[in-house]
Structures are given as structure tokens and as C-alpha cells.
C-alpha positions in Angstrom: -0.9 20.9 -16.7 2.9 19.4 -17.9 4.6 21.2 -20.5 3.4 20.9 -24.0 -0.1 19.4 -22.0 1.5 15.5 -22.0 -0.5 15.1 -18.6 -3.8 16.1 -20.1 -3.6 14.1 -23.4 -2.6 11.4 -21.2 -5.8 10.9 -19.3 -7.7 10.2 -21.6 -6.5 6.8 -21.6 -6.6 6.4 -17.8 -10.0 5.0 -17.6 -8.7 2.3 -19.9 -5.5 1.8 -18.0 -6.7 1.5 -14.4 -9.7 -1.3 -16.3 -6.5 -3.3 -17.9 -4.3 -3.3 -14.2 -7.8 -4.7 -12.8 -8.1 -7.6 -15.4 -4.4 -8.4 -15.4 -4.0 -8.5 -11.7 -7.0 -10.7 -11.8 -5.9 -13.0 -14.8 -2.4 -13.1 -15.1 0.4 -14.3 -13.2 2.3 -10.6 -12.2 4.4 -11.6 -8.9 7.7 -11.4 -8.7 10.1 -14.0 -9.0 12.5 -13.4 -6.6 13.1 -14.3 -3.2 9.3 -13.4 -1.5 8.9 -10.9 1.0 11.4 -12.2 3.2 8.9 -13.1 6.0 9.1 -17.2 5.2 13.0 -16.3 6.7 11.9 -16.1 10.1 9.8 -18.5 12.6 8.0 -17.3 15.3 9.3 -19.5 18.5 6.0 -20.9 19.8 5.1 -20.7 23.4 3.1 -23.8 25.2 2.1 -21.4 28.0 1.2 -18.4 26.7 -1.2 -17.6 30.0 -4.0 -15.9 28.2 -7.1 -16.1 26.9 -7.5 -15.8 23.3 -11.0 -13.8 23.7 -9.0 -11.2 25.6 -6.6 -11.1 22.5 -6.8 -6.8 21.7 -5.3 -6.3 18.9 -6.3 -2.2 18.5 -4.2 0.1 16.8 -3.8 3.8 15.8 -3.7 5.8 12.7 -3.7 8.9 10.9 -4.8 9.5 14.6 -7.5 7.8 14.7 -8.5 4.8 16.5 -9.2 0.9 14.9 -9.9 -2.7 15.2 -7.2 -3.9 13.5 -3.6 -2.7 12.7 -5.0 -3.6 8.8 -5.2 -1.5 5.6 -7.0 -1.8 2.3 -3.5 -0.6 -0.2 -3.5 1.7 -2.4 -5.6 -0.2 -5.4 -7.3 1.5 -7.6 -10.3 4.5 -8.5 -11.7 6.3 -12.1 -13.9 4.0 -13.9 -17.1 2.5 -12.7 -15.9 -1.4 -12.3 -13.4 1.1 -9.8 -15.6 2.7 -8.1 -18.2 -0.8 -7.5 -14.8 -2.1 -5.8 -13.8 0.4 -4.4 -17.4 0.6 -2.4 -17.4 -2.6 -1.4 -14.0 -2.4 0.3 -14.9 0.4 1.6 -18.0 -0.8 3.7 -15.9 -4.1 5.1 -13.1 -2.0 6.0 -15.4 0.1 8.2 -18.1 -3.4 9.7 -14.2 -4.5 10.6 -11.8 -1.5 11.5 -9.0 -1.5 8.6 -8.4 1.7 7.2 -8.1 2.2 3.8 -6.3 3.9 0.5 -7.9 5.4 -2.4 -6.1 4.7 -6.0 -4.2 7.4 -7.9 -6.8 10.5 -7.4 -4.9 12.0 -10.2 -7.6 10.7 -12.8 -10.7 12.5 -10.8 -8.4 15.9 -10.9 -8.2 16.2 -14.8 -11.3 14.7 -15.3 -13.6 15.4 -13.2 -16.8 13.1 -14.1 -14.5 9.7 -12.6 -14.5 11.5 -9.5 -17.1 9.3 -7.7 -15.7 6.0 -7.9 -13.8 7.9 -5.7 -15.9 9.1 -3.4 -16.4 6.3 -0.2 -16.3 8.3 3.0 -19.9 8.3 3.3 -19.5 4.1 3.1 -16.8 4.4 5.5 -16.7 7.5 8.2 -15.1 6.3 10.4 -11.9 5.0 9.2 -8.3 6.6 8.3 -8.6 7.2 4.9 -5.9 7.6 2.6 -5.4 9.9 -0.9 -3.2 8.9 -3.1 -1.4 11.2 -6.2 1.9 9.6 -8.0 5.0 11.3 -6.9 5.4 11.8 -10.4 2.5 14.4 -10.5 4.9 16.7 -9.0 7.2 16.7 -11.6 4.1 17.4 -14.3 2.9 20.5 -13.2 1.0 18.7 -9.8 1.3 21.6 -6.6 -0.1 21.5 -3.1 -3.2 22.7 -5.0 -3.8 19.7 -6.4 -2.8 17.2 -3.6 -5.3 19.8 -1.4 -8.3 19.0 -4.5 -7.4 15.1 -3.8 -7.7 15.5 -0.1 -11.3 17.4 0.0 -12.3 15.2 -3.4 -11.5 11.9 -1.4 -12.6 13.7 2.2 -9.4 11.6 3.4 -7.4 11.9 6.8 -4.1 12.1 4.8 -2.6 11.9 1.3 0.5 8.9 0.2 3.0 9.9 -2.6 3.6 6.4 -4.8 7.0 6.5 -5.9 6.2 3.9 -9.2 9.2 4.2 -10.9 10.1 1.3 -12.5 6.7 0.8 -13.4 6.2 4.2 -14.9 9.5 2.8 -16.7 7.8 0.0 -18.3 4.5 1.8 -19.2 4.0 3.0 -22.6 2.4 6.1 -21.8 4.7 6.3 -18.4 6.3 9.4 -16.3 9.8 8.7 -16.1 11.1 12.1 -15.3 11.7 11.5 -11.2 14.2 14.1 -11.1 14.5 16.6 -8.0 11.4 15.0 -6.5 13.1 14.7 -2.9 13.0 18.9 -3.1 9.6 19.0 -4.0 8.1 16.4 -1.6 9.9 18.2 1.2 7.8 21.9 -0.1 4.7 19.8 -0.5 5.0 18.9 3.3 6.0 21.8 5.0 2.9 23.4 3.0 0.0 20.8 3.5 -2.2 21.1 6.0 -2.2 17.3 6.0 0.0 13.9 6.6 1.7 13.5 3.9 3.6 10.0 3.2 5.1 7.9 0.6 5.0 4.3 -0.4 6.3 2.6 -3.4 4.2 0.2 -5.9 6.0 -3.5 -4.8 10.2 -2.3 -5.6 10.7 -1.7 -1.9 11.8 1.4 0.2 15.4 0.8 2.2 16.3 2.5 5.3 19.0 5.5 3.8 16.1 6.2 1.2 13.0 6.5 4.2 15.7 8.4 6.1 16.0 10.9 3.7 12.0 11.1 3.1 11.9 11.4 7.1 14.2 14.2 6.8 12.1 16.2 4.5 9.1 15.7 6.5 7.0 12.6 5.2 4.8 11.1 7.9 5.0 7.8 7.6 6.7 5.0 4.9 4.4 2.1 3.7 7.8 0.6 2.2 5.7 -1.6 -0.1 8.3 -4.5 -0.6 9.1 -6.9 -2.9 7.5 -10.6 -3.2 4.2 -9.7 -4.6 2.7 -7.9 -7.5 5.2 -6.6 -9.4 4.4 -3.7 -11.7 7.0 -4.6 -14.2 5.0 -7.7 -15.4 1.5 -6.3 -15.0 3.2 -3.2 -17.3 4.6 -6.4 -19.8 0.6 -7.5 -20.1 -0.1 -4.4 -21.5 2.7 -3.0 -23.7 3.1 -2.7 -27.2 6.4 -1.9 -26.9 8.4 -5.2 -28.0 12.1 -4.4 -26.3 10.1 -3.4 -23.0 7.8 -6.5 -22.9 11.3 -8.5 -23.8 13.3 -6.8 -21.1 10.5 -7.4 -18.1 12.2 -10.8 -17.7 15.4 -9.7 -16.4 13.9 -7.9 -13.4 11.5 -10.7 -12.3 13.5 -10.9 -9.5 13.8 -7.2 -8.7 13.2 -5.1 -5.5 13.7 -5.7 -1.9 11.8 -8.3 0.3 9.2 -6.9 2.4 10.4 -8.2 5.5 14.1 -6.5 5.1 12.3 -3.0 4.3 11.0 -2.8 7.5 14.0 -4.0 9.5 15.8 -1.6 7.4 13.4 1.7 7.6 12.8 1.0 11.5 16.6 1.0 12.0 17.2 4.1 10.4 14.0 5.8 11.5 13.2 4.2 14.7 10.5 7.5 15.3 8.5 7.0 11.8 5.5 5.5 10.8 5.8 2.6 9.1 3.5 0.5 6.5 4.6 -2.7 5.5 2.8 -3.6 2.5 4.1 -6.2 -0.3 2.5 -9.7 -0.7 1.0 -9.7 1.9 -1.7 -13.0 1.8 -2.5 -13.6 5.6 -2.3 -13.2 9.7 0.7 -14.5 10.5 3.1 -12.9 7.9 1.6 -10.0 9.3 2.2 -10.9 12.9 6.0 -11.1 11.5 5.7 -7.6 10.4 4.4 -6.3 13.6 7.4 -7.4 15.3 9.6 -6.7 12.8 8.5 -2.8 13.9 5.9 -2.4 11.4 2.5 -0.3 12.5 0.2 -0.8 9.7 0.1 -3.9 7.7 -1.7 -3.6 4.1 -3.5 -5.7 1.3 -3.5 -5.2 -1.9 -4.1 -8.0 -4.4 -5.6 -10.9 -1.6 -8.8 -8.3 -2.0 -9.0 -8.3 -5.2 -11.0 -11.3 -5.8 -12.9 -11.5 -3.0 -13.7 -7.9 -3.3 -15.7 -9.2 -6.6 -17.0 -12.3 -5.2 -19.8 -12.2 -3.0 -20.1 -10.7 0.7 -19.5 -14.1 2.4 -16.9 -14.4 0.4 -15.1 -10.7 1.4 -15.9 -11.0 4.7 -14.6 -14.3 5.3 -11.0 -13.1 3.9 -11.4 -10.0 6.6 -12.0 -12.2 9.0 -9.4 -14.9 7.9 -7.1 -12.3 8.6 -7.3 -11.1 11.6 -7.8 -14.5 13.1 -4.8 -15.8 11.8 -3.0 -12.7 13.2 -4.9 -13.5 16.7 -3.9 -17.0 15.9 0.0 -16.1 16.0 -0.1 -13.4 18.9 -2.4 -16.5 21.6 0.8 -18.8 19.8 3.5 -16.6 21.7 1.2 -15.2 24.4 1.7 -11.4 22.9 -2.0 -10.2 25.0 -1.7 -6.8 22.2 0.7 -5.4 19.9 2.8 -3.3 21.9 3.9 -6.9 23.0 3.8 -8.2 19.9 6.2 -5.6 19.0 8.9 -6.3 21.9 8.7 -9.9 21.9 11.3 -12.0 21.9 9.9 -15.0 19.9 10.4 -14.2 16.1 13.5 -15.8 15.4 15.7 -15.5 12.0 16.1 -19.1 10.2 19.7 -20.4 9.3 20.0 -21.0 6.0 
């Protein structure tokens, strides 16, 4: 672990922190107040003659070497507590049924405290889907290396690892890790040493094209832009903080971040061949259609699924089905019979303001 045993000491608080995160996301207003996701700046041009049978529209996709029924993914959200484990199981079961990929919350808790590992073991509930293990990139500066990443992969029986870049969240978290120096070099070393795909994601403030280029040049396999317009983790940490400076300063950052749509456009332009995951404020399938038309390969949903995951099976299934229907309906409305045609469409226009 890090010098002075810092991560091990903080691990004592991980379970409580994860439960607090769930409670705050469910019960507090934690959305950013900036320009939104940016998808409202784009409109599809309706086709009155789509020349399609709606029933034949194909939204099948691929991620991490596996074919999937949809281009959707459950964002890395939680783990490390009994409640988080129940959420993960329910989401995994539904992801398997509906053909979604799934990301797990940070496995740091399970590595530092093995008794928490059960909440991440969902592979038996979702044997066929792409599954992502997850660790904070900052942990590479706190003693974690390729061995710990392999441990996370093995524990989750995952198909790939995503490193989350959450500098602003850590800064506003009382117990946060704020040493992000030299991380690109460490990420590059991990990508070189790893036998599995390594991706990166933000947590709601976005990744721009230039940063994506640096990361892919370092060997990163996919980029989850996790742009602004959804949950602000500065706001989440504000509700947890005992530090009046942090709580008061959070207000100045309500509009912080790059809108998700602009992240997708920027990353696709900067790194034409990379796999892009669009996340950050995704609530419906129409925005998913716009994200794919702008260049995304996968579209990921987080807080949109959290409340349904704690509700009835019918409510959760209805949420999954609604998002898929909305995507297919948008494709029908512009005459795109599959995702390749959606990516090549000329029927997405930027609105003049």
C-alpha cells in the first residue's frame, strides 16, 4: 500500500462511504447545473418514408470481443456493501436477460478488505455479457500495480478493466486521494504489462479529445467519456463533507465539466479508431441514438437505473425495455435499420441557438 499505510486506514470507511453515496444519489439533487449533456443541441431530421419494418431493426453490438443484443451498458456504480451487492446482482441478472454490458464499482474495497468481495461476484448471474472490473486510477499512485489489477480482474471474472479518473471528486471528498501526478506513465506501464483490455472513464466531468489521444497513445483500449450533464460527484461529496470550505466551494463548480455530446464529438475526431463509451446524464434511448450517431460505440447508464434496481422486477425490466424501445424508435424515425447505418446517418443536425 502507500507510504504510511494511508489506503489501508481509509479502507475502514469504504463501506460506509459506498452506502452514503447510494443514499445521496437516490435522495438528494446532485445533478450539475451547467449546459446539460449537450444532446439537446442536436435534432434528428424526421423521415416520413423510412422504408423499414420496425420489427427488423437490429440494435446488436459488440464490446470487449463479445456480441451483445444492445449497445447499452450499466455504468460502474457500486459494490463493497451488502446493499451494493444486492443492487449489483439485480442489475447483472437484468443485463444478462436484456443483453447489456455491465461495469462494477471500484474493487478497491474488495482488494483491501476481502470480506467485501462477495458484493462484486456477479458473473454467475450474468455469464454471457461483457463485464468490467473497475479501480481508481489514483490507486496506481498509492501502491497498486499490475498485480492488484489482475486480482480485481480475477475476482470479478471480468473481460476488461476500467480505471476511473475522478480527480475533482477526490478533491471534494474529505478522505480523497489527490495525487494524480505521473498517472499517464503508470497507465502506460499497466497497459503494456496487462493481459487484458484497459480502459479509462471519467465520473461526470468529461474527457476531451486531446486527453483521449494521450491515453490511447499510452495503450488504452477504450474511453468512457462520462461527460457533464448528469450526476455531479462534487455535489455528492458536498453532502458527505464535514469541511465547511469544501461544502461552500462546491457551489462554484455546479457548471463544471464538458457536456457528454461534445466529449463524444471531440474524442471521435481526435482518435477515430478508438472505442467510445458515451455516459454522463444518459436517461433515454433517443439520447443514445444521438450519441451513436455522433460516434459512440456503447452507451452507458448509471443513476437512471439505481432507483429501479431497488424497486420491483417489473419496474427494472420496464426501464431496460423503455430505453431499448426509444433507441429503436429513433432509428425507425430516420430510416436506420442497424447501428452501422445510424453511425453513418446524415439526419442528425446541430440546432442553431
